[in-house]
TORKE-900155 format. One record per residue (C-alpha): x negated, y negated, z; residue in three letters. Coordinates in pm, 1 decimal. Layout:
<kenus>
px,py,pz,gulo
X,Y,Z,ALA
...
</kenus>
This chain:
<kenus>
px,py,pz,gulo
-14459.6,-7556.1,10089.2,UNK
-14708.7,-7267.1,9999.9,UNK
-14998.6,-7335.9,9778.3,UNK
-14826.6,-7177.6,9488.5,UNK
-14491.4,-7336.0,9504.6,UNK
-14742.9,-7642.8,9506.8,UNK
-14840.8,-7640.2,9235.5,UNK
-14532.1,-7535.9,9033.5,UNK
-14421.8,-7853.4,9238.4,UNK
-14693.3,-8059.2,9078.5,UNK
-14663.5,-7950.6,8731.9,UNK
-14327.0,-7974.7,8713.6,UNK
-14361.1,-8348.4,8865.1,UNK
-14653.0,-8394.1,8588.1,UNK
-14379.3,-8326.8,8291.6,UNK
-14156.2,-8556.0,8471.1,UNK
-13919.3,-8390.8,8648.2,UNK
-13719.1,-8613.9,8909.7,UNK
-13664.5,-8316.9,9150.3,UNK
-14009.8,-8216.7,9151.4,UNK
-14089.3,-8583.1,9212.5,UNK
-13916.1,-8616.3,9507.1,UNK
-13982.9,-8282.2,9604.3,UNK
-14380.1,-8359.1,9597.7,UNK
-14266.1,-8687.7,9746.3,UNK
-14121.3,-8580.3,10055.3,UNK
-14394.5,-8283.5,10079.8,UNK
-14670.4,-8564.2,10075.5,UNK
-14454.5,-8827.0,10365.2,UNK
-14475.2,-8473.2,10575.2,UNK
-14836.8,-8405.0,10608.3,UNK
-15036.6,-8509.9,10921.7,UNK
-15247.8,-8744.3,10672.9,UNK
-14912.3,-8876.9,10493.6,UNK
-15017.3,-9208.6,10542.8,UNK
-15320.6,-9201.4,10286.1,UNK
-15041.9,-9067.0,10009.9,UNK
-14799.0,-9359.9,10066.3,UNK
-14869.9,-9530.7,9750.1,UNK
-14820.3,-9205.4,9502.0,UNK
-14515.7,-9146.4,9746.6,UNK
-14332.1,-9444.9,9662.9,UNK
-14445.4,-9406.2,9250.8,UNK
-14325.2,-9060.0,9304.8,UNK
-13968.1,-9184.0,9478.8,UNK
-13953.1,-9455.9,9213.9,UNK
-13982.0,-9261.3,8935.0,UNK
-13722.4,-9024.8,9027.0,UNK
-13501.9,-9258.5,9165.9,UNK
-13465.3,-9420.0,8828.6,UNK
-13406.2,-9089.3,8702.7,UNK
-13105.3,-9064.5,8912.6,UNK
-13206.9,-8837.3,9188.1,UNK
-13017.1,-8974.9,9504.2,UNK
-13226.1,-8808.9,9718.4,UNK
-13506.0,-9039.7,9594.7,UNK
-13306.6,-9289.9,9566.5,UNK
-13224.9,-9282.6,9968.5,UNK
-13561.3,-9193.6,10082.1,UNK
-13631.7,-9462.0,9878.1,UNK
-13366.2,-9728.8,10005.3,UNK
-13484.6,-9577.9,10352.0,UNK
-13858.5,-9732.2,10291.9,UNK
-13757.0,-10064.1,10153.3,UNK
-13509.8,-10111.7,10513.8,UNK
-13836.5,-10027.1,10750.6,UNK
-14081.7,-10151.8,10558.7,UNK
-14300.8,-9824.9,10504.1,UNK
-14537.4,-9803.1,10206.9,UNK
-14349.0,-10127.7,10045.2,UNK
-14269.3,-10451.6,10154.8,UNK
-13944.8,-10506.2,10346.9,UNK
-13660.0,-10532.4,10181.7,UNK
-13293.9,-10544.4,10299.1,UNK
-13129.2,-10641.0,9869.8,UNK
-13396.2,-10372.3,9715.5,UNK
-13291.5,-10117.8,10020.0,UNK
-12911.1,-10153.7,9974.8,UNK
-12910.5,-10136.9,9605.3,UNK
-13127.3,-9788.5,9613.8,UNK
-12839.6,-9655.2,9889.0,UNK
-12568.8,-9785.4,9665.5,UNK
-12703.8,-9552.4,9397.2,UNK
-12720.2,-9259.7,9641.0,UNK
-12402.9,-9300.6,9785.1,UNK
-12230.0,-9371.1,9507.0,UNK
-12338.1,-8986.6,9419.8,UNK
-12210.3,-8852.2,9733.9,UNK
-12530.3,-8886.2,9930.4,UNK
-12381.5,-8926.7,10319.9,UNK
-12668.6,-9069.6,10471.5,UNK
-12704.1,-9308.9,10248.6,UNK
-12333.1,-9333.2,10224.0,UNK
-12369.4,-9361.2,10653.3,UNK
-12657.2,-9673.5,10626.6,UNK
-12511.7,-9847.4,10325.3,UNK
-12174.5,-9843.6,10544.0,UNK
-12447.0,-10001.3,10853.9,UNK
-12594.1,-10302.0,10634.8,UNK
-12211.2,-10427.0,10508.0,UNK
-12095.5,-10428.9,10859.8,UNK
-12401.1,-10629.5,11007.9,UNK
-12430.8,-10805.1,10710.2,UNK
-12777.5,-10727.2,10622.1,UNK
-12894.6,-10739.4,10286.8,UNK
-12543.1,-10788.1,10137.4,UNK
-12234.0,-10996.0,10178.8,UNK
-12092.9,-10888.7,10520.6,UNK
-11805.4,-10659.1,10428.9,UNK
-11602.1,-10476.7,10666.5,UNK
-11339.5,-10328.8,10421.8,UNK
-11681.3,-10178.9,10222.8,UNK
-11797.0,-10099.4,10524.2,UNK
-11491.9,-9892.8,10691.2,UNK
-11488.9,-9693.0,10297.0,UNK
-11867.0,-9604.0,10347.2,UNK
-11809.7,-9464.5,10676.4,UNK
-11543.1,-9295.6,10571.1,UNK
-11671.7,-9117.8,10292.8,UNK
-11980.3,-9002.3,10480.5,UNK
-11777.0,-8906.0,10810.5,UNK
-11567.6,-8690.7,10549.8,UNK
-11904.0,-8539.0,10437.1,UNK
-11964.6,-8411.5,10762.7,UNK
-12220.8,-8722.0,10869.6,UNK
-12211.8,-8706.0,11258.8,UNK
-12248.4,-9096.1,11305.8,UNK
-12042.2,-9141.1,11068.6,UNK
-11769.7,-8986.7,11222.5,UNK
-11842.8,-9194.7,11562.0,UNK
-11846.9,-9541.1,11406.2,UNK
-11531.9,-9403.2,11191.7,UNK
-11375.8,-9365.8,11520.4,UNK
-11456.7,-9714.9,11602.7,UNK
-11340.8,-9856.6,11307.8,UNK
-11024.8,-9698.4,11366.3,UNK
-10979.5,-9776.2,11777.4,UNK
-11051.1,-10143.7,11712.9,UNK
-10968.0,-10236.6,11379.1,UNK
-11239.8,-10281.6,11191.0,UNK
-11257.1,-10299.2,10808.6,UNK
-10874.3,-10117.9,10813.0,UNK
-10600.2,-10123.1,11040.5,UNK
-10586.0,-10005.5,11432.3,UNK
-10473.5,-9660.5,11446.1,UNK
-10536.2,-9461.7,11745.9,UNK
-10448.7,-9144.5,11625.3,UNK
-10690.3,-9159.0,11368.3,UNK
-10978.2,-9288.7,11620.5,UNK
-10895.1,-8985.4,11857.4,UNK
-10900.9,-8758.8,11530.9,UNK
-11252.0,-8858.0,11473.7,UNK
-11330.3,-8907.0,11826.1,UNK
-11288.0,-8535.7,11879.6,UNK
-11464.8,-8393.6,11564.9,UNK
-11777.3,-8555.3,11670.6,UNK
-11710.0,-8466.1,12042.7,UNK
-11676.9,-8065.8,11926.7,UNK
-12013.9,-8117.9,11720.5,UNK
-12167.1,-8264.6,12006.1,UNK
-12191.7,-8592.9,12010.1,UNK
-12218.3,-8750.4,12414.7,UNK
-12077.7,-9082.5,12333.8,UNK
-11792.3,-8902.8,12168.2,UNK
-11696.7,-8703.8,12401.9,UNK
-11698.3,-8964.7,12696.0,UNK
-11467.3,-9145.1,12461.4,UNK
-11249.3,-8857.4,12411.1,UNK
-11266.7,-8786.3,12820.2,UNK
-11145.4,-9159.5,12861.3,UNK
-10897.4,-9049.3,12638.3,UNK
-10745.8,-8788.8,12793.9,UNK
-10798.6,-8949.5,13125.8,UNK
-10597.7,-9267.7,13016.1,UNK
-10338.2,-9121.4,12756.2,UNK
-10454.2,-9283.2,12478.7,UNK
-10347.0,-9160.6,12151.5,UNK
-10307.2,-8829.5,12336.6,UNK
-10084.5,-8729.9,12643.2,UNK
-10299.6,-8759.7,12956.3,UNK
-10470.2,-8451.2,13056.6,UNK
-10679.0,-8427.1,13374.9,UNK
-10804.3,-8068.2,13262.7,UNK
-10964.7,-8189.0,12947.4,UNK
-11041.8,-8527.5,13099.0,UNK
-11280.9,-8377.6,13339.8,UNK
-11387.9,-8114.7,13050.1,UNK
-11502.0,-8365.0,12815.2,UNK
-11671.0,-8570.9,13091.6,UNK
-11833.3,-8240.3,13207.8,UNK
-11984.0,-8195.4,12832.4,UNK
-12082.2,-8531.7,12804.2,UNK
-12293.5,-8548.4,13162.3,UNK
-12448.7,-8207.8,13016.2,UNK
-12630.6,-8349.9,12731.6,UNK
-12811.9,-8660.3,12936.7,UNK
</kenus>
């Protein structure tokens, strides 16, 4: 952020603009001296979150997940992630799904985890696409559906996820949800190996 933009952002933040407060917090958090700005970042993120800025809700939620600048609290983290997830933030949706699947700070709920993995995957989150495929293959939070598992595995494989590429290769090798195809199995195994 150049000096002029930073000054404009600070003025907007001082006037209570939630977007500017998030942007300023993000800027401060990426500086080499970020540690000394943590308290200010938390204050900015709290203010922006309270006004419904979904990126601030997600950021502050992750800070609570990891105890960055605040005391670690899965409960607080998940409350913030839920607010951002409901506004369509894919990373918040993914992190909330993980918490729901593992029961971290919330009651374990596989059906809800599946729901949020689905929403994040549909919004293009690569990690969510991998996890959604796993849910379909193993019937986690939903009825097992190998064809849907292959669909999401293929999506993630095409985007370069090594785990998905390896899984897709095995599907083609063993005929799981697709017709056996040695050539495609070798192709996806090779792609997966290239990413190591």
